[in-house]
All heavy atoms as TSV, in Angstrom:
chain	resi	resn	atom	element	x	y	z
A	1	MET	N	N	-1.009	14.269	-12.848
A	1	MET	CA	C	-1.305	13.933	-11.477
A	1	MET	C	C	-0.761	12.550	-11.185
A	1	MET	O	O	-0.932	11.634	-11.983
A	1	MET	CB	C	-2.823	13.960	-11.255
A	1	MET	CG	C	-3.227	13.496	-9.889
A	1	MET	SD	S	-4.978	13.724	-9.524
A	1	MET	CE	C	-5.688	12.282	-10.280
A	2	CYS	N	N	-0.109	12.385	-10.050
A	2	CYS	CA	C	0.379	11.073	-9.610
A	2	CYS	C	C	-0.619	10.503	-8.616
A	2	CYS	O	O	-1.150	11.210	-7.774
A	2	CYS	CB	C	1.731	11.212	-8.922
A	2	CYS	SG	S	3.019	11.768	-10.034
A	3	VAL	N	N	-0.848	9.204	-8.730
A	3	VAL	CA	C	-1.799	8.557	-7.837
A	3	VAL	C	C	-1.098	7.402	-7.134
A	3	VAL	O	O	-0.492	6.562	-7.778
A	3	VAL	CB	C	-3.027	8.016	-8.608
A	3	VAL	CG1	C	-3.950	7.277	-7.691
A	3	VAL	CG2	C	-3.749	9.152	-9.304
A	4	GLY	N	N	-1.187	7.398	-5.815
A	4	GLY	CA	C	-0.694	6.289	-5.028
A	4	GLY	C	C	-1.895	5.458	-4.598
A	4	GLY	O	O	-3.023	5.950	-4.554
A	5	LEU	N	N	-1.663	4.214	-4.294
A	5	LEU	CA	C	-2.726	3.307	-3.909
A	5	LEU	C	C	-2.423	2.750	-2.525
A	5	LEU	O	O	-1.298	2.325	-2.267
A	5	LEU	CB	C	-2.817	2.165	-4.922
A	5	LEU	CG	C	-3.850	1.101	-4.708
A	5	LEU	CD1	C	-5.253	1.708	-4.862
A	5	LEU	CD2	C	-3.681	-0.021	-5.715
A	6	SER	N	N	-3.389	2.775	-1.635
A	6	SER	CA	C	-3.153	2.199	-0.319
A	6	SER	C	C	-3.356	0.689	-0.403
A	6	SER	O	O	-4.203	0.190	-1.129
A	6	SER	CB	C	-4.099	2.801	0.716
A	6	SER	OG	O	-5.439	2.551	0.390
A	7	ALA	N	N	-2.531	-0.035	0.348
A	7	ALA	CA	C	-2.590	-1.498	0.331
A	7	ALA	C	C	-2.126	-2.036	1.685
A	7	ALA	O	O	-1.359	-1.394	2.397
A	7	ALA	CB	C	-1.695	-2.038	-0.767
A	8	ARG	N	N	-2.613	-3.233	2.012
A	8	ARG	CA	C	-2.224	-3.907	3.260
A	8	ARG	C	C	-1.092	-4.891	2.932
A	8	ARG	O	O	-1.174	-5.651	1.971
A	8	ARG	CB	C	-3.417	-4.651	3.839
A	8	ARG	CG	C	-3.116	-5.307	5.195
A	8	ARG	CD	C	-4.345	-6.000	5.766
A	8	ARG	NE	N	-4.928	-6.949	4.846
A	8	ARG	CZ	C	-4.519	-8.189	4.667
A	8	ARG	NH1	N	-3.499	-8.661	5.364
A	8	ARG	NH2	N	-5.114	-8.979	3.803
A	9	VAL	N	N	-0.057	-4.875	3.749
A	9	VAL	CA	C	1.084	-5.769	3.563
A	9	VAL	C	C	0.677	-7.182	4.001
A	9	VAL	O	O	0.170	-7.377	5.113
A	9	VAL	CB	C	2.304	-5.295	4.367
A	9	VAL	CG1	C	3.443	-6.287	4.262
A	9	VAL	CG2	C	2.729	-3.903	3.918
A	10	VAL	N	N	0.911	-8.138	3.138
A	10	VAL	CA	C	0.603	-9.535	3.415
A	10	VAL	C	C	1.863	-10.300	3.833
A	10	VAL	O	O	1.838	-11.082	4.773
A	10	VAL	CB	C	-0.026	-10.230	2.182
A	10	VAL	CG1	C	-0.287	-11.702	2.422
A	10	VAL	CG2	C	-1.313	-9.514	1.765
A	11	LYS	N	N	2.982	-10.017	3.155
A	11	LYS	CA	C	4.230	-10.729	3.405
A	11	LYS	C	C	5.401	-9.817	3.068
A	11	LYS	O	O	5.322	-9.040	2.115
A	11	LYS	CB	C	4.276	-11.992	2.552
A	11	LYS	CG	C	5.508	-12.842	2.726
A	11	LYS	CD	C	5.448	-14.050	1.828
A	11	LYS	CE	C	6.730	-14.871	1.962
A	11	LYS	NZ	N	6.745	-16.023	1.086
A	12	VAL	N	N	6.485	-9.920	3.841
A	12	VAL	CA	C	7.706	-9.155	3.578
A	12	VAL	C	C	8.862	-10.137	3.489
A	12	VAL	O	O	9.013	-11.009	4.324
A	12	VAL	CB	C	7.985	-8.127	4.699
A	12	VAL	CG1	C	9.249	-7.356	4.401
A	12	VAL	CG2	C	6.816	-7.190	4.889
A	13	SER	N	N	9.688	-9.976	2.424
A	13	SER	CA	C	10.813	-10.878	2.255
A	13	SER	C	C	11.873	-10.256	1.339
A	13	SER	O	O	11.553	-9.847	0.222
A	13	SER	CB	C	10.329	-12.190	1.622
A	13	SER	OG	O	11.400	-13.060	1.358
A	14	ASP	N	N	13.107	-10.156	1.822
A	14	ASP	CA	C	14.242	-9.720	0.992
A	14	ASP	C	C	14.001	-8.425	0.218
A	14	ASP	O	O	14.215	-8.387	-1.003
A	14	ASP	CB	C	14.645	-10.829	0.023
A	14	ASP	CG	C	15.109	-12.102	0.739
A	14	ASP	OD1	O	15.727	-11.970	1.814
A	14	ASP	OD2	O	14.830	-13.196	0.236
A	15	GLY	N	N	13.559	-7.387	0.886
A	15	GLY	CA	C	13.392	-6.096	0.222
A	15	GLY	C	C	12.152	-5.967	-0.649
A	15	GLY	O	O	12.002	-5.006	-1.378
A	16	ALA	N	N	11.281	-6.963	-0.569
A	16	ALA	CA	C	10.038	-6.934	-1.337
A	16	ALA	C	C	8.877	-7.232	-0.422
A	16	ALA	O	O	9.042	-7.787	0.658
A	16	ALA	CB	C	10.086	-7.945	-2.478
A	17	ALA	N	N	7.686	-6.832	-0.839
A	17	ALA	CA	C	6.494	-7.105	-0.052
A	17	ALA	C	C	5.357	-7.538	-0.994
A	17	ALA	O	O	5.262	-7.016	-2.112
A	17	ALA	CB	C	6.073	-5.873	0.739
A	18	ILE	N	N	4.554	-8.453	-0.524
A	18	ILE	CA	C	3.301	-8.774	-1.198
A	18	ILE	C	C	2.257	-7.922	-0.528
A	18	ILE	O	O	2.134	-7.943	0.714
A	18	ILE	CB	C	2.931	-10.274	-1.056
A	18	ILE	CG1	C	4.042	-11.175	-1.599
A	18	ILE	CG2	C	1.585	-10.559	-1.723
A	18	ILE	CD1	C	4.293	-11.041	-3.082
A	19	VAL	N	N	1.514	-7.135	-1.318
A	19	VAL	CA	C	0.487	-6.272	-0.772
A	19	VAL	C	C	-0.864	-6.628	-1.380
A	19	VAL	O	O	-0.947	-7.177	-2.475
A	19	VAL	CB	C	0.805	-4.768	-1.016
A	19	VAL	CG1	C	2.095	-4.380	-0.306
A	19	VAL	CG2	C	0.879	-4.434	-2.489
A	20	ASP	N	N	-1.915	-6.322	-0.637
A	20	ASP	CA	C	-3.279	-6.551	-1.081
A	20	ASP	C	C	-3.987	-5.209	-1.133
A	20	ASP	O	O	-4.119	-4.521	-0.134
A	20	ASP	CB	C	-3.987	-7.476	-0.082
A	20	ASP	CG	C	-5.382	-7.840	-0.512
A	20	ASP	OD1	O	-6.188	-6.924	-0.779
A	20	ASP	OD2	O	-5.703	-9.037	-0.567
A	21	ALA	N	N	-4.440	-4.848	-2.323
A	21	ALA	CA	C	-5.180	-3.598	-2.531
A	21	ALA	C	C	-6.559	-3.955	-3.063
A	21	ALA	O	O	-6.707	-4.306	-4.230
A	21	ALA	CB	C	-4.441	-2.703	-3.518
A	22	GLU	N	N	-7.547	-3.935	-2.169
A	22	GLU	CA	C	-8.931	-4.237	-2.561
A	22	GLU	C	C	-9.054	-5.602	-3.227
A	22	GLU	O	O	-9.773	-5.765	-4.200
A	22	GLU	CB	C	-9.472	-3.144	-3.494
A	22	GLU	CG	C	-9.476	-1.758	-2.896
A	22	GLU	CD	C	-10.515	-1.589	-1.795
A	22	GLU	OE1	O	-11.600	-2.178	-1.890
A	22	GLU	OE2	O	-10.213	-0.864	-0.830
A	23	GLY	N	N	-8.302	-6.590	-2.725
A	23	GLY	CA	C	-8.386	-7.955	-3.243
A	23	GLY	C	C	-7.376	-8.276	-4.329
A	23	GLY	O	O	-7.212	-9.435	-4.702
A	24	ALA	N	N	-6.686	-7.300	-4.855
A	24	ALA	CA	C	-5.664	-7.529	-5.880
A	24	ALA	C	C	-4.306	-7.581	-5.177
A	24	ALA	O	O	-3.917	-6.624	-4.533
A	24	ALA	CB	C	-5.686	-6.420	-6.919
A	25	ARG	N	N	-3.620	-8.695	-5.324
A	25	ARG	CA	C	-2.298	-8.859	-4.700
A	25	ARG	C	C	-1.213	-8.673	-5.727
A	25	ARG	O	O	-1.338	-9.092	-6.877
A	25	ARG	CB	C	-2.173	-10.238	-4.063
A	25	ARG	CG	C	-3.018	-10.368	-2.835
A	25	ARG	CD	C	-2.725	-11.637	-2.096
A	25	ARG	NE	N	-3.522	-11.671	-0.884
A	25	ARG	CZ	C	-3.325	-12.499	0.108
A	25	ARG	NH1	N	-2.339	-13.381	0.057
A	25	ARG	NH2	N	-4.094	-12.455	1.181
A	26	ARG	N	N	-0.125	-8.014	-5.284
A	26	ARG	CA	C	1.015	-7.836	-6.157
A	26	ARG	C	C	2.280	-7.678	-5.329
A	26	ARG	O	O	2.219	-7.338	-4.145
A	26	ARG	CB	C	0.838	-6.650	-7.095
A	26	ARG	CG	C	0.681	-5.330	-6.359
A	26	ARG	CD	C	0.389	-4.203	-7.302
A	26	ARG	NE	N	1.610	-3.837	-8.013
A	26	ARG	CZ	C	1.765	-2.701	-8.655
A	26	ARG	NH1	N	0.783	-1.848	-8.712
A	26	ARG	NH2	N	2.897	-2.424	-9.256
A	27	GLU	N	N	3.406	-7.892	-5.948
A	27	GLU	CA	C	4.694	-7.719	-5.265
A	27	GLU	C	C	5.211	-6.317	-5.573
A	27	GLU	O	O	5.162	-5.859	-6.718
A	27	GLU	CB	C	5.708	-8.754	-5.756
A	27	GLU	CG	C	7.036	-8.662	-5.029
A	27	GLU	CD	C	7.979	-9.784	-5.419
A	27	GLU	OE1	O	7.509	-10.869	-5.823
A	27	GLU	OE2	O	9.192	-9.562	-5.286
A	28	VAL	N	N	5.672	-5.637	-4.530
A	28	VAL	CA	C	6.243	-4.289	-4.667
A	28	VAL	C	C	7.572	-4.226	-3.926
A	28	VAL	O	O	7.845	-5.057	-3.068
A	28	VAL	CB	C	5.275	-3.211	-4.117
A	28	VAL	CG1	C	3.963	-3.208	-4.865
A	28	VAL	CG2	C	5.054	-3.370	-2.629
A	29	SER	N	N	8.369	-3.257	-4.271
A	29	SER	CA	C	9.618	-3.028	-3.555
A	29	SER	C	C	9.299	-2.482	-2.172
A	29	SER	O	O	8.445	-1.609	-2.010
A	29	SER	CB	C	10.495	-2.024	-4.310
A	29	SER	OG	O	11.603	-1.658	-3.514
A	30	ALA	N	N	10.008	-2.981	-1.161
A	30	ALA	CA	C	9.827	-2.507	0.212
A	30	ALA	C	C	11.127	-1.908	0.741
A	30	ALA	O	O	11.265	-1.690	1.941
A	30	ALA	CB	C	9.383	-3.670	1.095
A	31	GLU	N	N	12.050	-1.599	-0.144
A	31	GLU	CA	C	13.372	-1.126	0.273
A	31	GLU	C	C	13.376	0.289	0.841
A	31	GLU	O	O	14.318	0.683	1.521
A	31	GLU	CB	C	14.352	-1.248	-0.883
A	31	GLU	CG	C	14.610	-2.713	-1.234
A	31	GLU	CD	C	15.685	-2.883	-2.288
A	31	GLU	OE1	O	16.356	-1.897	-2.604
A	31	GLU	OE2	O	15.843	-4.007	-2.763
A	32	LEU	N	N	12.333	1.062	0.592
A	32	LEU	CA	C	12.305	2.447	1.100
A	32	LEU	C	C	11.825	2.543	2.541
A	32	LEU	O	O	11.938	3.599	3.159
A	32	LEU	CB	C	11.394	3.313	0.210
A	32	LEU	CG	C	11.829	3.470	-1.239
A	32	LEU	CD1	C	10.796	4.267	-2.022
A	32	LEU	CD2	C	13.189	4.174	-1.294
A	33	LEU	N	N	11.270	1.462	3.080
A	33	LEU	CA	C	10.662	1.495	4.412
A	33	LEU	C	C	11.354	0.541	5.372
A	33	LEU	O	O	11.633	-0.601	5.026
A	33	LEU	CB	C	9.181	1.158	4.328
A	33	LEU	CG	C	8.345	2.046	3.410
A	33	LEU	CD1	C	6.927	1.542	3.350
A	33	LEU	CD2	C	8.394	3.474	3.891
A	34	ASP	N	N	11.582	1.030	6.593
A	34	ASP	CA	C	12.154	0.199	7.651
A	34	ASP	C	C	11.023	-0.456	8.443
A	34	ASP	O	O	9.946	0.103	8.573
A	34	ASP	CB	C	13.004	1.036	8.606
A	34	ASP	CG	C	14.235	1.605	7.921
A	34	ASP	OD1	O	14.770	0.933	7.012
A	34	ASP	OD2	O	14.662	2.704	8.303
A	35	ASP	N	N	11.307	-1.601	9.016
A	35	ASP	CA	C	10.394	-2.271	9.947
A	35	ASP	C	C	8.999	-2.512	9.379
A	35	ASP	O	O	7.992	-2.358	10.076
A	35	ASP	CB	C	10.271	-1.468	11.260
A	35	ASP	CG	C	11.610	-1.283	11.928
A	35	ASP	OD1	O	12.440	-2.220	11.844
A	35	ASP	OD2	O	11.840	-0.227	12.526
A	36	LEU	N	N	8.915	-2.868	8.127
A	36	LEU	CA	C	7.626	-3.176	7.520
A	36	LEU	C	C	7.217	-4.581	7.933
A	36	LEU	O	O	8.028	-5.510	7.867
A	36	LEU	CB	C	7.766	-3.072	6.000
A	36	LEU	CG	C	6.484	-2.960	5.196
A	36	LEU	CD1	C	5.663	-1.747	5.626
A	36	LEU	CD2	C	6.812	-2.866	3.713
A	37	GLU	N	N	5.959	-4.738	8.352
A	37	GLU	CA	C	5.479	-6.027	8.828
A	37	GLU	C	C	4.120	-6.347	8.220
A	37	GLU	O	O	3.368	-5.419	7.870
A	37	GLU	CB	C	5.342	-6.002	10.349
A	37	GLU	CG	C	6.655	-5.795	11.080
A	37	GLU	CD	C	6.471	-5.801	12.581
A	37	GLU	OE1	O	5.405	-6.214	13.072
A	37	GLU	OE2	O	7.406	-5.401	13.276
A	38	PRO	N	N	3.779	-7.642	8.124
A	38	PRO	CA	C	2.440	-8.002	7.664
A	38	PRO	C	C	1.379	-7.322	8.527
A	38	PRO	O	O	1.524	-7.212	9.742
A	38	PRO	CB	C	2.410	-9.512	7.820
A	38	PRO	CG	C	3.841	-9.928	7.672
A	38	PRO	CD	C	4.608	-8.815	8.346
A	39	GLY	N	N	0.347	-6.821	7.868
A	39	GLY	CA	C	-0.704	-6.115	8.567
A	39	GLY	C	C	-0.575	-4.606	8.478
A	39	GLY	O	O	-1.547	-3.881	8.669
A	40	ASP	N	N	0.643	-4.118	8.199
A	40	ASP	CA	C	0.833	-2.672	8.005
A	40	ASP	C	C	0.118	-2.225	6.750
A	40	ASP	O	O	-0.035	-2.991	5.795
A	40	ASP	CB	C	2.327	-2.327	7.862
A	40	ASP	CG	C	3.111	-2.432	9.152
A	40	ASP	OD1	O	2.500	-2.482	10.226
A	40	ASP	OD2	O	4.361	-2.484	9.068
A	41	PHE	N	N	-0.276	-0.962	6.712
A	41	PHE	CA	C	-0.808	-0.367	5.495
A	41	PHE	C	C	0.267	0.533	4.916
A	41	PHE	O	O	0.992	1.208	5.644
A	41	PHE	CB	C	-2.062	0.465	5.800
A	41	PHE	CG	C	-3.279	-0.383	6.042
A	41	PHE	CD1	C	-3.608	-0.779	7.322
A	41	PHE	CD2	C	-4.071	-0.792	4.987
A	41	PHE	CE1	C	-4.723	-1.553	7.566
A	41	PHE	CE2	C	-5.195	-1.575	5.220
A	41	PHE	CZ	C	-5.526	-1.961	6.496
A	42	VAL	N	N	0.380	0.531	3.585
A	42	VAL	CA	C	1.381	1.325	2.901
A	42	VAL	C	C	0.753	2.049	1.721
A	42	VAL	O	O	-0.274	1.645	1.202
A	42	VAL	CB	C	2.573	0.477	2.395
A	42	VAL	CG1	C	3.375	-0.102	3.549
A	42	VAL	CG2	C	2.108	-0.631	1.462
A	43	MET	N	N	1.410	3.125	1.299
A	43	MET	CA	C	1.062	3.806	0.064
A	43	MET	C	C	1.990	3.261	-1.001
A	43	MET	O	O	3.215	3.237	-0.818
A	43	MET	CB	C	1.232	5.311	0.224
A	43	MET	CG	C	0.816	6.095	-1.005
A	43	MET	SD	S	-0.943	5.953	-1.435
A	43	MET	CE	C	-1.737	6.587	0.029
A	44	VAL	N	N	1.431	2.783	-2.112
A	44	VAL	CA	C	2.214	2.184	-3.189
A	44	VAL	C	C	2.161	3.120	-4.400
A	44	VAL	O	O	1.086	3.585	-4.793
A	44	VAL	CB	C	1.652	0.800	-3.579
A	44	VAL	CG1	C	2.411	0.217	-4.767
A	44	VAL	CG2	C	1.708	-0.147	-2.392
A	45	HIS	N	N	3.325	3.400	-4.956
A	45	HIS	CA	C	3.408	4.215	-6.166
A	45	HIS	C	C	4.543	3.680	-7.040
A	45	HIS	O	O	5.658	3.435	-6.546
A	45	HIS	CB	C	3.654	5.675	-5.815
A	45	HIS	CG	C	3.832	6.547	-7.011
A	45	HIS	ND1	N	2.787	6.839	-7.863
A	45	HIS	CD2	C	4.921	7.156	-7.523
A	45	HIS	CE1	C	3.228	7.622	-8.831
A	45	HIS	NE2	N	4.523	7.823	-8.649
A	46	ALA	N	N	4.279	3.489	-8.307
A	46	ALA	CA	C	5.289	3.046	-9.284
A	46	ALA	C	C	6.013	1.768	-8.831
A	46	ALA	O	O	7.215	1.652	-8.978
A	46	ALA	CB	C	6.288	4.161	-9.544
A	47	GLY	N	N	5.263	0.832	-8.268
A	47	GLY	CA	C	5.833	-0.458	-7.889
A	47	GLY	C	C	6.625	-0.475	-6.612
A	47	GLY	O	O	7.345	-1.434	-6.335
A	48	ALA	N	N	6.502	0.574	-5.791
A	48	ALA	CA	C	7.253	0.626	-4.542
A	48	ALA	C	C	6.345	1.100	-3.405
A	48	ALA	O	O	5.509	1.985	-3.595
A	48	ALA	CB	C	8.439	1.574	-4.656
A	49	ALA	N	N	6.533	0.499	-2.234
A	49	ALA	CA	C	5.864	0.979	-1.021
A	49	ALA	C	C	6.644	2.228	-0.597
A	49	ALA	O	O	7.828	2.141	-0.302
A	49	ALA	CB	C	5.888	-0.075	0.060
A	50	ILE	N	N	5.972	3.404	-0.617
A	50	ILE	CA	C	6.702	4.652	-0.392
A	50	ILE	C	C	6.459	5.240	0.993
A	50	ILE	O	O	7.220	6.116	1.416
A	50	ILE	CB	C	6.380	5.702	-1.475
A	50	ILE	CG1	C	4.887	6.030	-1.504
A	50	ILE	CG2	C	6.871	5.231	-2.837
A	50	ILE	CD1	C	4.534	7.192	-2.402
A	51	ALA	N	N	5.423	4.793	1.703
A	51	ALA	CA	C	5.155	5.329	3.036
A	51	ALA	C	C	4.222	4.399	3.791
A	51	ALA	O	O	3.351	3.776	3.178
A	51	ALA	CB	C	4.526	6.714	2.944
A	52	LYS	N	N	4.417	4.311	5.087
A	52	LYS	CA	C	3.452	3.624	5.930
A	52	LYS	C	C	2.287	4.550	6.156
A	52	LYS	O	O	2.466	5.765	6.292
A	52	LYS	CB	C	4.053	3.264	7.290
A	52	LYS	CG	C	4.954	2.075	7.287
A	52	LYS	CD	C	5.329	1.730	8.714
A	52	LYS	CE	C	6.255	0.567	8.784
A	52	LYS	NZ	N	6.587	0.205	10.178
A	53	ILE	N	N	1.088	4.000	6.191
A	53	ILE	CA	C	-0.080	4.790	6.518
A	53	ILE	C	C	-0.847	4.061	7.619
A	53	ILE	O	O	-0.580	2.909	7.912
A	53	ILE	CB	C	-0.987	5.062	5.279
A	53	ILE	CG1	C	-1.428	3.753	4.641
A	53	ILE	CG2	C	-0.274	5.926	4.277
A	53	ILE	CD1	C	-2.398	3.960	3.490
A	54	PHE	N	N	-1.787	4.761	8.210
A	54	PHE	CA	C	-2.532	4.206	9.326
A	54	PHE	C	C	-3.974	3.993	8.941
A	54	PHE	O	O	-4.426	4.499	7.907
A	54	PHE	CB	C	-2.384	5.141	10.545
A	54	PHE	CG	C	-0.949	5.303	10.930
A	54	PHE	CD1	C	-0.190	6.366	10.462
A	54	PHE	CD2	C	-0.331	4.362	11.736
A	54	PHE	CE1	C	1.149	6.502	10.789
A	54	PHE	CE2	C	1.010	4.492	12.069
A	54	PHE	CZ	C	1.754	5.564	11.600
A	55	ASP	N	N	-4.738	3.271	9.751
A	55	ASP	CA	C	-6.118	2.923	9.426
A	55	ASP	C	C	-6.932	4.139	8.987
A	55	ASP	O	O	-7.662	4.068	8.005
A	55	ASP	CB	C	-6.813	2.250	10.614
A	55	ASP	CG	C	-6.401	0.804	10.798
A	55	ASP	OD1	O	-5.909	0.199	9.833
A	55	ASP	OD2	O	-6.572	0.281	11.904
A	56	ASP	N	N	-6.798	5.251	9.681
A	56	ASP	CA	C	-7.561	6.442	9.324
A	56	ASP	C	C	-7.215	6.902	7.899
A	56	ASP	O	O	-8.082	7.244	7.119
A	56	ASP	CB	C	-7.287	7.594	10.280
A	56	ASP	CG	C	-7.792	7.313	11.680
A	56	ASP	OD1	O	-8.535	6.337	11.869
A	56	ASP	OD2	O	-7.444	8.094	12.592
A	57	ASP	N	N	-5.913	6.878	7.568
A	57	ASP	CA	C	-5.479	7.276	6.238
A	57	ASP	C	C	-5.996	6.311	5.186
A	57	ASP	O	O	-6.422	6.713	4.116
A	57	ASP	CB	C	-3.951	7.318	6.150
A	57	ASP	CG	C	-3.331	8.318	7.090
A	57	ASP	OD1	O	-3.927	9.384	7.320
A	57	ASP	OD2	O	-2.226	8.036	7.590
A	58	GLU	N	N	-5.951	5.015	5.482
A	58	GLU	CA	C	-6.380	4.000	4.516
A	58	GLU	C	C	-7.862	4.144	4.238
A	58	GLU	O	O	-8.303	4.057	3.097
A	58	GLU	CB	C	-6.065	2.603	5.052
A	58	GLU	CG	C	-6.042	1.515	3.984
A	58	GLU	CD	C	-7.421	1.014	3.588
A	58	GLU	OE1	O	-8.318	1.063	4.424
A	58	GLU	OE2	O	-7.591	0.604	2.435
A	59	GLN	N	N	-8.671	4.357	5.269
A	59	GLN	CA	C	-10.104	4.513	5.078
A	59	GLN	C	C	-10.405	5.746	4.246
A	59	GLN	O	O	-11.237	5.717	3.344
A	59	GLN	CB	C	-10.823	4.583	6.431
A	59	GLN	CG	C	-10.792	3.266	7.181
A	59	GLN	CD	C	-11.310	3.397	8.603
A	59	GLN	OE1	O	-11.685	4.478	9.043
A	59	GLN	NE2	N	-11.301	2.290	9.314
A	60	GLU	N	N	-9.718	6.842	4.541
A	60	GLU	CA	C	-9.942	8.086	3.797
A	60	GLU	C	C	-9.548	7.937	2.337
A	60	GLU	O	O	-10.271	8.356	1.438
A	60	GLU	CB	C	-9.150	9.225	4.432
A	60	GLU	CG	C	-9.381	10.539	3.743
A	60	GLU	CD	C	-8.623	11.696	4.419
A	60	GLU	OE1	O	-8.053	11.500	5.499
A	60	GLU	OE2	O	-8.622	12.774	3.827
A	61	SER	N	N	-8.393	7.311	2.079
A	61	SER	CA	C	-7.969	7.156	0.681
A	61	SER	C	C	-8.891	6.211	-0.069
A	61	SER	O	O	-9.157	6.405	-1.251
A	61	SER	CB	C	-6.514	6.699	0.594
A	61	SER	OG	O	-6.344	5.433	1.161
A	62	GLY	N	N	-9.416	5.192	0.623
A	62	GLY	CA	C	-10.387	4.285	-0.016
A	62	GLY	C	C	-11.647	5.010	-0.413
A	62	GLY	O	O	-12.181	4.823	-1.511
A	63	LEU	N	N	-12.138	5.884	0.461
A	63	LEU	CA	C	-13.337	6.664	0.160
A	63	LEU	C	C	-13.078	7.630	-0.996
A	63	LEU	O	O	-13.927	7.810	-1.883
A	63	LEU	CB	C	-13.796	7.440	1.389
A	63	LEU	CG	C	-14.375	6.589	2.525
A	63	LEU	CD1	C	-14.622	7.457	3.758
A	63	LEU	CD2	C	-15.639	5.894	2.105
A	64	LEU	N	N	-11.903	8.249	-1.010
A	64	LEU	CA	C	-11.570	9.157	-2.103
A	64	LEU	C	C	-11.493	8.422	-3.433
A	64	LEU	O	O	-11.994	8.893	-4.444
A	64	LEU	CB	C	-10.237	9.860	-1.820
A	64	LEU	CG	C	-10.269	10.932	-0.720
A	64	LEU	CD1	C	-8.856	11.367	-0.382
A	64	LEU	CD2	C	-11.101	12.101	-1.147
A	65	LEU	N	N	-10.870	7.243	-3.415
A	65	LEU	CA	C	-10.750	6.453	-4.633
A	65	LEU	C	C	-12.118	6.017	-5.135
A	65	LEU	O	O	-12.382	6.065	-6.336
A	65	LEU	CB	C	-9.845	5.239	-4.403
A	65	LEU	CG	C	-9.526	4.397	-5.637
A	65	LEU	CD1	C	-8.857	5.248	-6.716
A	65	LEU	CD2	C	-8.618	3.233	-5.267
A	66	GLN	N	N	-12.995	5.623	-4.238
A	66	GLN	CA	C	-14.332	5.241	-4.641
A	66	GLN	C	C	-15.054	6.409	-5.290
A	66	GLN	O	O	-15.774	6.256	-6.280
A	66	GLN	CB	C	-15.151	4.752	-3.451
A	66	GLN	CG	C	-14.716	3.392	-2.960
A	66	GLN	CD	C	-15.457	2.983	-1.688
A	66	GLN	OE1	O	-16.360	3.669	-1.231
A	66	GLN	NE2	N	-15.061	1.867	-1.122
A	67	GLY	N	N	-14.853	7.596	-4.768
A	67	GLY	CA	C	-15.470	8.801	-5.341
A	67	GLY	C	C	-14.930	9.106	-6.725
A	67	GLY	O	O	-15.645	9.570	-7.595
A	68	LEU	N	N	-13.636	8.847	-6.959
A	68	LEU	CA	C	-13.047	9.081	-8.260
A	68	LEU	C	C	-13.554	8.090	-9.297
A	68	LEU	O	O	-13.689	8.435	-10.466
A	68	LEU	CB	C	-11.515	8.972	-8.176
A	68	LEU	CG	C	-10.788	10.076	-7.431
A	68	LEU	CD1	C	-9.307	9.753	-7.317
A	68	LEU	CD2	C	-10.976	11.410	-8.145
A	69	LEU	N	N	-13.829	6.874	-8.840
A	69	LEU	CA	C	-14.257	5.833	-9.773
A	69	LEU	C	C	-15.780	5.868	-10.010
A	69	LEU	O	O	-16.246	5.298	-10.974
A	69	LEU	CB	C	-13.856	4.464	-9.262
A	69	LEU	CG	C	-12.341	4.229	-9.136
A	69	LEU	CD1	C	-12.072	2.862	-8.529
A	69	LEU	CD2	C	-11.662	4.369	-10.475
A	70	ALA	N	N	-16.526	6.505	-9.133
A	70	ALA	CA	C	-17.987	6.504	-9.264
A	70	ALA	C	C	-18.466	7.468	-10.324
A	70	ALA	O	O	-17.829	8.292	-10.837
A	70	ALA	CB	C	-18.603	6.888	-7.915
């Protein structure tokens, strides 16, 4: 099973983005997405932002992740 993690974009620069996932910040590749801006939510997998997601998606994935960890 592959698991992606939702994260909020903090900064975008030169094909990379700093994202925040539940307080953990890391740098990921942003080359797969156009028009990525701070404040956007993305799905991160294998060190790359692979899709933009919206607030509803982020909340749902957060709840699912909490259920998996509980």
